[in-house]
C-alpha positions in Angstrom: -18.0 -31.0 -1.3 -14.6 -31.4 -1.9 -12.6 -28.6 -3.6 -11.2 -31.4 -6.6 -14.9 -32.0 -7.8 -15.5 -28.7 -8.0 -12.6 -27.4 -9.4 -12.5 -29.6 -12.5 -12.3 -26.6 -14.8 -9.9 -24.5 -12.9 -7.9 -27.6 -12.9 -7.9 -27.7 -16.8 -7.0 -24.2 -16.8 -4.1 -24.9 -14.3 -2.4 -27.5 -17.1 -2.6 -24.9 -19.9 -1.0 -22.2 -17.7 1.6 -25.0 -16.9 2.4 -25.7 -20.8 2.4 -21.9 -21.4 4.6 -21.2 -18.7 7.0 -24.0 -19.3 7.0 -23.5 -22.9 8.6 -20.5 -22.4 5.8 -18.6 -23.2 5.5 -14.9 -20.4 2.3 -14.2 -19.8 0.8 -13.0 -16.2 -1.7 -14.1 -14.1 -4.0 -11.4 -14.8 -3.9 -11.6 -18.4 -4.3 -15.2 -18.3 -7.5 -15.0 -16.2 -8.6 -12.0 -18.5 -7.7 -14.7 -21.4 -9.9 -17.4 -19.9 -12.9 -15.1 -18.6 -15.7 -16.6 -20.8 -14.3 -20.4 -19.9 -14.6 -19.3 -16.4 -17.6 -18.4 -15.9 -19.2 -21.5 -18.1 -19.9 -25.1 -17.6 -20.6 -26.9 -14.3 -18.0 -26.3 -12.2 -19.3 -22.3 -12.4 -15.7 -20.9 -11.9 -15.6 -17.3 -12.0 -13.4 -14.8 -12.8 -13.3 -12.9 -9.5 -13.3 -16.2 -7.6 -10.1 -17.6 -9.9 -8.3 -14.5 -9.1 -9.1 -14.7 -5.5 -7.0 -17.9 -5.5 -4.4 -16.9 -7.9 -4.1 -13.5 -5.4 -3.4 -15.6 -2.7 -0.6 -17.3 -4.5 -2.0 -21.2 -5.2 -1.2 -20.6 -8.9 1.9 -18.7 -8.6 4.1 -20.1 -5.8 3.5 -23.7 -6.4 2.9 -23.5 -10.5 4.8 -20.4 -11.8 8.2 -21.2 -9.3 8.3 -24.6 -10.1 8.0 -23.7 -13.9 10.3 -20.8 -13.8 12.8 -22.8 -12.0 12.8 -25.6 -14.6 13.1 -24.7 -18.4 10.8 -27.6 -19.2 8.4 -29.5 -17.6 7.3 -33.3 -18.2 3.5 -34.4 -18.4 4.3 -35.9 -15.2 5.3 -33.0 -13.8 2.5 -30.7 -14.6 0.4 -33.4 -13.2 1.9 -33.4 -10.4 1.9 -29.6 -9.7 -1.8 -29.6 -10.7 -2.6 -31.9 -8.0 -1.2 -30.0 -5.3 -2.8 -27.0 -6.3 -6.7 -28.9 -6.1 -5.4 -30.3 -3.1 -4.8 -26.7 -1.3 -8.4 -26.9 -1.2 -9.3 -30.5 -0.4 -11.2 -29.5 2.7 -10.3 -33.2 4.5 -6.6 -32.0 3.8 -4.1 -31.0 6.2 -2.9 -27.7 4.1 -6.9 -26.9 4.6 -6.5 -27.0 8.2 -3.5 -25.0 8.2 -5.6 -22.5 6.1 -8.1 -22.0 8.9 -5.5 -21.5 11.5 -3.8 -18.8 9.9 -7.0 -17.3 8.9 -7.5 -16.9 12.5 -4.2 -15.8 13.8 -5.1 -12.9 11.4 -8.8 -12.1 12.6 -7.0 -11.9 16.3 -4.3 -9.8 15.0 -6.7 -7.2 13.0 -8.7 -7.1 16.9 -5.5 -6.4 18.6 -4.2 -3.9 16.1 -7.6 -2.6 16.1 -6.8 -1.5 20.1 -3.6 -0.4 19.7 -1.9 -3.5 21.0 0.7 -3.7 18.8 2.8 -6.6 20.8 0.2 -9.2 20.4 -0.7 -8.3 16.7 3.0 -9.1 15.9 3.0 -12.1 17.6 -0.3 -13.4 15.7 1.2 -12.0 12.5 4.0 -13.8 13.0 2.5 -17.0 13.8 0.2 -16.7 10.6 3.4 -15.7 8.6 4.8 -19.2 9.6 1.9 -21.3 8.0 1.9 -19.1 5.1 5.8 -19.4 4.6 5.2 -23.3 5.2 2.2 -23.2 2.3 4.4 -20.8 0.2 1.6 -18.2 -0.2 3.8 -15.3 -0.9 0.0 -12.9 -1.7 -0.7 -13.1 2.3 3.1 -12.8 3.2 3.1 -9.4 1.1 0.1 -8.1 3.5 1.1 -9.4 6.7 5.0 -8.2 6.2 3.0 -4.9 4.9 1.0 -4.6 7.9 4.3 -5.0 10.2 6.1 -2.8 8.6 3.3 -0.1 9.4 3.3 -1.3 13.0 7.1 -0.7 13.0 6.2 3.1 12.2 4.1 3.2 14.9 6.9 2.0 17.2 9.3 4.3 16.1 10.8 1.6 14.8 11.8 3.2 11.2 14.8 0.9 10.4 13.0 -2.0 11.1 10.0 -0.9 8.8 12.3 -0.3 6.1 13.6 -4.3 6.2 9.3 -5.4 6.6 8.5 -2.8 3.7 10.9 -4.5 1.5 10.3 -8.0 2.2 6.7 -7.2 1.6 7.5 -5.3 -2.0 9.6 -8.8 -2.9 6.8 -11.2 -2.2 4.6 -8.6 -4.1 6.9 -8.6 -7.0 7.1 -12.5 -7.3 3.1 -12.7 -7.7 2.4 -10.1 -9.7 0.5 -7.5 -7.0 1.4 -4.4 -9.0 -0.9 -2.1 -7.0 -0.2 -3.7 -3.5 3.6 -3.2 -4.8 3.1 0.3 -5.5 1.6 0.9 -2.3 3.9 -0.4 -0.4 7.1 1.0 -2.6 5.5 4.4 -1.7 5.4 3.3 2.1 9.3 2.5 1.7 9.9 6.0 -0.1 8.4 7.7 3.0 10.1 6.2 5.6 13.4 6.4 3.3 12.5 10.3 2.8 11.8 10.6 6.8 15.2 9.1 7.5 17.1 11.3 4.8 18.2 8.5 2.8 17.2 10.2 -0.3 18.3 7.6 -2.7 16.5 4.8 -1.5 13.2 7.0 -1.1 13.7 8.2 -4.8 14.3 4.7 -6.5 10.7 3.6 -4.5 8.9 6.6 -5.7 10.0 6.2 -9.1 9.1 2.2 -9.1 5.6 3.1 -7.4 5.3 5.8 -9.8 5.8 3.5 -12.9 3.9 0.7 -11.6 1.0 3.8 -11.2 1.3 4.4 -14.8 0.7 1.1 -15.7 -2.3 0.3 -14.3 -3.7 4.0 -13.8 -3.5 4.6 -10.2 -4.5 8.0 -9.9 -3.9 8.5 -6.2 -0.5 6.7 -6.3 0.4 8.5 -9.2 -0.2 12.0 -7.5 1.7 10.9 -4.4 4.8 9.2 -6.0 4.9 12.7 -8.0 4.3 15.1 -5.0 6.9 12.7 -3.1 10.0 13.1 -5.7 9.0 17.0 -5.2 10.1 16.4 -1.6 13.1 15.0 -2.7 14.1 17.7 -5.0 12.9 19.8 -2.2 15.6 18.4 -0.1 18.6 18.4 -2.0 18.0 21.9 -2.2 16.8 22.1 -6.3 13.8 24.3 -5.5 13.0 24.8 -9.3 12.6 21.0 -10.3 10.5 20.7 -6.9 8.4 23.1 -7.5 7.6 22.1 -11.0 6.7 18.5 -9.9 4.4 20.2 -7.3 3.0 22.1 -9.9 2.3 18.3 -11.5 0.9 17.0 -8.6 -1.6 20.5 -8.3 -2.7 19.6 -11.8 -3.3 15.9 -11.0 -5.3 16.9 -8.0 -7.1 19.4 -9.9 -8.4 17.0 -12.5 -9.5 14.6 -9.2 -11.2 17.3 -7.4 -8.6 16.2 -4.4 -9.1 19.6 -2.5 -6.9 18.1 0.4 -3.8 17.1 -2.7 -4.4 20.9 -4.0 -4.0 22.4 -0.7 -0.5 20.1 0.2 0.8 21.0 -3.5 0.1 24.6 -2.7 1.9 24.8 0.7 4.7 22.4 -0.6 5.0 24.9 -4.5 5.2 27.8 -1.1 7.7 26.3 0.4 10.0 25.7 -3.0 9.2 29.1 -3.4 10.4 30.4 0.1 13.6 28.1 -0.2 14.3 29.8 -3.6 13.6 33.5 -2.1 10.4 34.2 -4.1 8.8 35.6 -1.0 5.7 37.4 -2.7 4.9 34.0 -4.5 5.3 32.1 -1.2 2.8 34.2 0.5 0.1 33.9 -2.3 1.0 30.0 -2.7 0.6 29.8 1.7 -2.6 31.7 1.7 -4.3 29.3 -1.0 -3.2 26.5 0.6 -4.6 27.6 3.9 -8.1 28.6 2.1 -8.1 25.4 1.1 -7.4 24.0 4.5 -10.0 26.0 6.5 -12.4 24.8 4.0 -11.7 21.3 4.2 -11.2 21.5 7.8 -7.7 19.9 7.3 -6.4 20.7 11.0 -2.9 19.1 10.9 -2.1 20.7 7.5 -3.8 24.0 8.3 -1.5 24.3 11.4 1.7 23.4 9.8 0.7 25.9 6.8 -0.2 28.7 9.2 2.8 28.2 11.2 4.9 29.0 8.1 3.1 31.8 6.8 3.4 33.5 10.2 7.1 32.8 10.1 7.4 34.2 6.7 5.7 37.4 7.7 7.6 37.9 10.9 10.7 38.2 8.6 9.2 40.4 7.4 8.1 42.4 10.3 4.5 42.1 9.8 4.1 41.0 13.3 0.3 42.0 13.2 -0.5 39.0 10.5 2.3 37.0 11.8 0.7 36.5 15.3 -2.7 36.0 13.8 -1.7 33.4 12.0 0.0 31.6 14.9 -2.5 31.8 16.9 -4.5 30.0 14.1 -1.6 27.3 13.9 -2.3 27.0 17.7 -5.9 26.2 17.6 -5.2 23.8 14.8 -2.8 21.7 17.1 -5.1 21.5 19.8 -8.1 20.2 17.3 -5.3 17.5 15.9 -4.6 16.6 19.7 -8.2 16.6 20.5 -8.9 13.8 17.9 -8.2 11.2 20.4 -7.3 10.9 24.1 -5.4 7.3 23.9 -1.6 8.3 23.5 -1.0 5.0 21.6 -3.3 6.3 18.9 -2.2 9.9 19.4 1.1 8.3 18.6 -0.2 5.8 15.8 -1.3 8.7 14.2 1.3 11.0 14.4 3.3 8.3 12.6 1.4 7.8 10.1 0.0 11.6 9.0 3.7 12.5 9.3 4.7 9.9 6.5 1.4 10.9 4.4 0.9 7.5 5.2 -2.8 5.8 5.6 -4.6 6.4 9.1 -5.1 3.3 11.3 -8.8 3.3 10.8 -7.9 2.8 6.9 -5.3 0.1 7.4 -7.7 -1.6 9.9 -10.6 -1.6 7.5 -8.4 -2.7 4.6 -7.0 -5.3 7.2 -10.7 -6.5 8.1 -11.5 -7.0 4.0 -8.5 -9.0 3.1 -9.5 -11.5 6.3 -13.2 -11.6 5.3 -12.3 -12.3 1.6 -10.3 -15.5 2.7 -12.5 -16.4 5.2 -15.7 -15.9 2.6 -13.8 -17.6 -0.1 -13.1 -20.8 2.4 -16.8 -21.2 3.5 -17.7 -21.4 0.0 -15.3 -24.3 -0.4 
């Protein structure tokens, strides 16, 4: 069955949305879908809100409707009908666009497999082939996702300048399609790369924008990360009191969420700010709190770093016995981290992502496969 027959109701709602946009009314895709939530699930067409939102997410409406509407103050009835036809033709399973979409899906599926086995060269080639198709189809949502993955691969290859470029492109695509959650995430990635390269202005701008978006749509995890990372910027600038206060805010949020790992990170960061500010007694107490949580949660990488810093602090006060014990603990924790994988590429990838506070290989791959499965499920239903 052709998509034209199934989406009669969707076509009408597209037309209504066009009228609103062309008349200058500012309404986001999310608000528009919520406004018609009841209409979407009613009638013979049976268009659910979630089904519609998937199509909106793929950029069908925003790129083929919204961009045209924004570029022209007013649209004639004929122009609206033409755009609406393009939207519906996009999901006509006998059209060339349908075949192109299927090809892009296959490239992405193969790219996910290559990514999973750390074959980044092949993954990049396949992603770029998918990007060519999505550029032709003007599918900004997928373009955002694809550039984000290319940015993560660039980090795995220690090409941080390239990662910045990819993340900036991804952020632009997500901004155009009002993908606030995805945009907040990629801004966090961009900020972490900026921080690692000591590009503090870039990092600060990225984290502040991520924090703003996270507060708008209640993304607690992103809020915690952004506040903590703004603290790291203050720490790098030598503003230890400001850094300490931001880490305290991170700790408070983590305690509300019962997030033990973030609590351990916050305590360690507060300790470092205290140590740099010469409040060594406070620093020792906070390092111990971080280390206790790290031991409890078996956060080996965090435990190694915290034990090493605490050991060095004890050594600076000539407390050699305590320092020796902590250095031994740090060494054992490092060995556990190294033993997590015997594959050099996997170790390198985990190190690159872990050092930036970014998702693990498995988390990225799981999200990658989820996105592809959703796309394949949608097109199979059509």
